[in-house]
C-alpha positions as CSV (number, residue, x, y, z in Angstrom):
1,M,0.0,0.0,0.0
2,I,1.2,3.5,-0.9
3,D,1.6,5.9,2.0
4,I,0.9,9.3,0.2
5,S,-1.2,10.1,-2.8
6,I,-0.9,13.6,-4.3
7,I,-3.8,14.7,-6.4
8,V,-3.1,17.4,-9.0
9,P,-5.9,18.7,-11.2
10,M,-4.4,20.3,-14.3
11,H,-6.0,22.5,-17.0
12,N,-3.5,24.2,-19.4
13,E,-0.7,24.0,-16.9
14,A,2.1,23.2,-19.4
15,V,4.1,26.4,-18.5
16,A,4.0,25.6,-14.8
17,M,4.6,21.9,-14.9
18,Q,8.4,21.7,-14.7
19,T,8.6,24.2,-11.8
20,F,5.8,22.3,-10.0
21,F,7.6,18.9,-10.2
22,A,11.0,20.4,-9.5
23,T,9.5,21.8,-6.2
24,L,7.3,18.9,-5.2
25,L,9.5,15.8,-5.9
26,P,12.4,16.7,-3.6
27,I,9.9,17.3,-0.7
28,L,8.2,14.0,-1.2
29,D,11.6,12.2,-1.5
30,S,12.7,13.7,1.8
31,L,9.7,12.2,3.7
32,K,11.2,8.6,3.1
33,R,7.7,7.3,2.4
34,S,6.2,5.7,-0.7
35,Y,4.1,8.0,-2.8
36,E,2.2,8.5,-6.0
37,I,1.3,11.7,-7.9
38,L,-2.1,11.5,-9.7
39,C,-2.3,14.2,-12.4
40,I,-5.7,14.8,-13.8
41,D,-5.6,16.4,-17.3
42,D,-9.0,18.2,-17.4
43,G,-9.3,18.6,-21.1
44,S,-6.3,20.9,-21.6
45,K,-5.9,22.7,-24.9
46,D,-2.1,23.0,-24.7
47,N,0.5,20.3,-24.5
48,T,-0.1,19.5,-20.8
49,L,-1.0,15.9,-21.5
50,Q,2.1,15.2,-23.6
51,L,4.4,16.8,-21.0
52,L,2.8,14.6,-18.3
53,K,3.4,11.5,-20.4
54,D,7.1,12.5,-20.8
55,C,7.4,12.9,-17.0
56,S,5.6,9.6,-16.3
57,T,8.1,7.7,-18.5
58,T,11.0,8.9,-16.3
59,N,9.1,8.7,-13.0
60,P,6.6,5.8,-12.7
61,C,5.2,7.5,-9.5
62,I,3.6,10.1,-11.8
63,K,0.2,8.7,-12.9
64,I,-2.1,10.3,-15.4
65,I,-5.9,10.5,-15.7
66,S,-6.9,12.2,-18.9
67,F,-10.5,13.3,-19.4
68,S,-12.3,13.2,-22.7
69,R,-13.1,17.0,-22.3
70,N,-13.1,19.7,-19.6
71,F,-15.3,18.6,-16.8
72,G,-14.2,21.1,-14.1
73,K,-12.0,21.1,-11.1
74,E,-14.5,19.4,-8.8
75,S,-14.8,16.4,-11.1
76,A,-11.0,16.3,-11.4
77,L,-10.7,16.2,-7.6
78,T,-13.3,13.5,-7.4
79,A,-11.5,11.4,-10.1
80,G,-8.2,11.8,-8.1
81,L,-9.9,10.6,-4.9
82,Q,-11.4,7.7,-6.7
83,Y,-8.1,6.5,-8.2
84,A,-5.9,7.3,-5.3
85,S,-4.6,4.3,-3.3
86,G,-2.5,6.0,-0.6
87,A,-3.1,5.8,3.2
88,V,-3.4,9.6,3.0
89,V,-4.4,11.8,0.1
90,I,-3.3,15.4,-0.5
91,P,-4.9,17.6,-3.3
92,I,-2.8,20.4,-4.5
93,D,-2.8,22.8,-7.4
94,A,0.0,22.9,-10.0
95,D,0.4,26.7,-9.8
96,L,2.3,26.5,-6.5
97,Q,0.1,29.1,-4.8
98,D,-0.3,26.5,-2.1
99,P,3.3,25.7,-1.2
100,P,4.3,22.0,-1.1
101,E,6.8,22.9,1.6
102,I,4.1,22.4,4.3
103,I,3.4,18.8,3.3
104,P,5.8,17.5,6.0
105,A,3.8,19.5,8.6
106,F,0.6,17.8,7.3
107,I,2.3,14.4,7.8
108,E,3.3,15.3,11.3
109,K,-0.3,16.2,12.2
110,W,-1.5,12.9,10.7
111,E,1.1,11.0,12.7
112,A,-0.3,12.8,15.8
113,G,-3.7,11.2,15.1
114,Y,-5.7,13.7,13.0
115,D,-7.8,12.5,10.0
116,V,-7.9,15.9,8.2
117,V,-5.1,18.5,8.1
118,Y,-6.1,21.6,6.2
119,G,-4.0,24.5,5.1
120,I,-5.0,28.0,6.5
121,R,-4.2,30.9,4.2
122,Q,-2.7,33.1,6.9
123,D,-1.2,35.6,4.4
124,R,-3.3,36.3,1.2
125,S,-1.4,39.3,0.0
126,S,-1.0,37.7,-3.4
127,D,-4.8,37.9,-3.9
128,S,-6.6,41.0,-4.9
129,W,-8.6,43.1,-2.4
130,L,-11.8,42.2,-4.2
131,K,-11.1,38.5,-4.2
132,K,-10.3,38.4,-0.5
133,T,-13.4,40.5,0.4
134,T,-15.8,38.5,-1.7
135,A,-14.3,35.2,-0.3
136,Q,-14.9,36.4,3.3
137,L,-18.4,37.5,2.5
138,F,-19.3,34.2,0.8
139,Y,-17.8,31.9,3.5
140,G,-19.4,34.0,6.2
141,L,-22.8,33.6,4.6
142,F,-22.2,30.0,3.8
143,N,-21.4,29.1,7.4
144,R,-24.5,30.9,8.6
145,I,-27.0,29.1,6.5
146,T,-25.5,25.6,6.0
147,P,-24.9,22.8,8.5
148,P,-21.2,22.0,7.6
149,E,-19.0,24.9,8.7
150,V,-16.2,25.5,6.1
151,Q,-13.0,26.6,7.7
152,L,-12.3,30.2,6.8
153,D,-9.3,30.9,4.6
154,S,-8.9,27.3,3.7
155,G,-9.2,25.6,0.3
156,D,-8.9,22.2,-1.2
157,Y,-5.2,21.9,-0.1
158,R,-5.4,19.4,2.8
159,L,-4.4,16.0,4.0
160,M,-7.2,13.3,4.3
161,T,-6.8,9.8,5.6
162,R,-8.2,6.8,3.7
163,R,-11.4,6.6,5.8
164,V,-12.1,10.3,5.1
165,V,-11.6,9.7,1.3
166,E,-14.0,6.8,1.4
167,A,-16.6,8.9,3.2
168,V,-16.3,11.6,0.6
169,L,-16.8,9.1,-2.2
170,L,-20.0,7.9,-0.6
171,L,-21.5,11.3,-1.6
172,P,-22.5,10.8,-5.2
173,E,-24.1,14.1,-6.1
174,R,-23.4,15.5,-9.5
175,D,-23.2,19.2,-8.6
176,R,-20.2,19.0,-6.3
177,F,-18.9,21.7,-3.9
178,M,-15.8,19.9,-2.6
179,K,-15.0,22.3,0.2
180,G,-18.5,21.8,1.6
181,I,-18.2,18.0,1.1
182,F,-14.9,17.9,2.9
183,S,-16.4,19.7,5.9
184,W,-19.7,17.7,5.8
185,V,-18.0,14.3,6.4
186,G,-16.5,15.5,9.6
187,F,-13.6,13.6,11.4
188,S,-10.9,15.1,13.6
189,S,-9.2,18.0,11.9
190,I,-6.6,20.7,12.5
191,G,-5.2,23.5,10.5
192,V,-1.7,24.4,9.4
193,P,-1.1,28.1,8.6
194,Y,0.9,29.2,5.5
195,S,1.4,32.2,3.2
196,R,-0.4,32.0,-0.1
197,Q,2.0,32.6,-3.0
198,K,1.6,34.1,-6.5
199,R,1.2,31.7,-9.4
200,C,4.6,30.4,-10.5
201,A,3.5,30.6,-14.2
202,G,0.5,30.9,-16.4
203,Q,-2.9,32.4,-15.8
204,T,-5.9,31.2,-13.8
205,S,-8.9,29.8,-15.6
206,W,-11.2,31.3,-12.9
207,N,-12.8,34.7,-13.5
208,Y,-15.3,36.5,-11.2
209,F,-18.2,35.2,-13.2
210,N,-17.1,31.6,-12.7
211,L,-16.5,32.3,-9.0
212,L,-20.0,33.7,-8.7
213,N,-21.6,30.6,-10.3
214,F,-19.4,28.5,-8.0
215,A,-20.7,30.4,-4.9
216,I,-24.3,30.0,-6.0
217,S,-23.7,26.3,-6.6
218,G,-22.1,25.8,-3.2
219,I,-25.0,27.5,-1.3
220,C,-27.7,25.6,-3.3
221,S,-25.9,22.3,-2.8
222,F,-25.9,22.5,1.0
223,S,-28.8,24.7,2.0
224,T,-32.6,25.1,1.4
225,I,-32.7,28.4,3.2
226,P,-32.8,30.4,-0.1
227,L,-36.1,28.7,-0.8
228,R,-37.4,29.2,2.7
229,F,-36.4,32.9,2.5
230,W,-38.8,33.5,-0.4
231,S,-41.6,31.8,1.5
232,Y,-41.0,34.2,4.4
233,L,-40.8,37.2,2.0
234,G,-44.0,36.1,0.3
235,V,-45.8,36.1,3.7
236,F,-44.3,39.5,4.6
237,M,-45.3,41.1,1.3
238,S,-48.8,39.7,1.5
239,F,-49.2,41.1,5.0
240,A,-47.8,44.4,4.0
241,A,-50.1,44.6,0.9
242,L,-53.1,43.9,3.2
243,L,-52.1,46.7,5.6
244,Y,-51.6,49.1,2.7
245,A,-55.0,48.2,1.3
246,V,-56.7,48.9,4.6
247,F,-54.8,52.2,4.8
248,V,-55.9,53.3,1.3
249,A,-59.5,52.4,2.1
250,F,-59.4,54.3,5.4
251,K,-58.1,57.4,3.7
252,K,-60.7,57.1,0.9
253,I,-63.6,56.7,3.3
254,F,-62.7,59.3,5.9
255,Y,-60.7,61.8,4.0
256,G,-61.8,61.4,0.5
257,D,-58.2,61.0,-0.8
258,P,-58.0,59.5,-4.3
259,V,-56.5,56.1,-4.8
260,P,-52.8,56.4,-5.9
261,G,-52.5,56.6,-9.6
262,Y,-50.4,55.3,-12.5
263,P,-46.8,56.0,-11.2
264,S,-47.3,54.3,-7.9
265,M,-49.1,51.4,-9.6
266,M,-46.2,50.9,-12.1
267,V,-43.6,51.0,-9.4
268,T,-45.5,48.4,-7.4
269,I,-46.0,46.1,-10.4
270,L,-42.3,46.4,-11.5
271,F,-41.1,45.7,-7.9
272,M,-43.3,42.7,-7.5
273,G,-42.4,41.4,-10.9
274,G,-38.7,41.6,-10.0
275,I,-39.3,39.8,-6.8
276,Q,-41.2,37.0,-8.6
277,L,-38.5,36.6,-11.3
278,L,-35.8,36.4,-8.6
279,S,-37.7,33.8,-6.7
280,L,-38.4,31.8,-9.9
281,G,-34.7,31.9,-10.6
282,I,-33.8,30.4,-7.2
283,I,-36.4,27.7,-7.6
284,G,-34.9,27.0,-11.1
285,E,-31.5,26.5,-9.5
286,Y,-32.8,23.7,-7.3
287,L,-34.9,22.2,-10.2
288,G,-31.7,22.2,-12.3
289,R,-29.9,20.3,-9.6
290,L,-32.7,17.8,-9.4
291,S,-32.6,17.3,-13.2
292,K,-28.9,16.5,-13.0
293,E,-29.4,14.0,-10.3
294,I,-32.2,12.3,-12.1
295,K,-30.2,11.9,-15.3
296,Q,-27.4,10.1,-13.4
297,R,-24.8,11.2,-15.9
298,P,-21.2,10.3,-14.9
299,L,-19.1,13.1,-13.3
300,F,-16.4,12.6,-15.8
301,I,-15.3,10.4,-18.7
302,V,-11.7,9.1,-18.8
303,S,-10.2,8.9,-22.2
304,E,-6.8,7.6,-21.1
305,L,-4.9,6.2,-18.1
306,V,-1.2,6.1,-17.6
307,N,0.4,3.9,-14.9
308,L,-3.1,3.2,-13.5
309,S,-5.7,0.5,-13.9
310,P,-9.4,1.2,-14.6
311,R,-11.8,1.6,-11.8
312,S,-15.6,2.0,-11.7
313,P,-16.7,5.7,-11.1
314,L,-17.3,6.6,-7.5
315,S,-16.4,3.2,-6.2
316,P,-14.2,3.6,-3.1
317,P,-11.7,0.8,-2.5
318,Q,-13.5,-0.8,0.5
319,D,-11.0,-3.6,0.9
320,R,-8.2,-1.3,2.0
321,Q,-7.5,-0.6,5.7
322,P,-4.8,2.1,6.1
323,P,-2.2,1.5,8.8
324,R,-2.3,4.0,11.6
325,P,1.0,5.8,12.2
């Protein structure tokens, strides 16, 4: 059994690959433990896959899962968890924003008995002010309205033991918010602080529109409070409309004031129309997720495996029992 499995989702990371492996491999070798590096090529348009194949021929510890097209980072992480065979699993990005240098600290915490060791982004000076602010607002809202509390300033960079990985693979939903899933399964956890770095090369595939959709997906995947909110708002608006109708009738009967005319009527109609469209949009988000679950389409399609054997989608290796340190 392999001790450590490193999961690396890759999408157009050809320019960063050499720097990434040059940084990661010496750190793993210094641990004196067996390891594997599972690189998931998520439909890259550059020569990422070919460079990975070249690396895997010189180092058999580098294993490749190549998707038939781009399925997204959450699907790539799920594929890595499915194919990983290590006693502990560590997802990491190839851009080196999350430094591999703290992997030995992860291992020390695991040896102390923790099942989950997550990185805490103590210094995020490499991120823009807007990105840091919106991230704090999102995770603050997420933790208020959802049962699993996601650790602030943490990402996918973490260590998980085999039983945590198998618990994660028991959640088969198609619309996956991995940070929420990692927190939902529980287990004993502890954080390790680090300074988030700038990208070593290349450009991120995430823009603010993608991040907004990602935030909406995360909230809708773990909470029904948005639906409940519109029920409360509907009751409030109905009660307010009833009070206003009584007020207008009272003024008409006792003071002879005319009923408000066209401008106020149009403002009311447009306001209520906006409220209704927004509520329908939120209902549509949940209906869309139900549609995905009913179709039962696979999370990803593997076109090629290198140094790996096939495995059924979302089938955790139940026969393995990891040794405790």
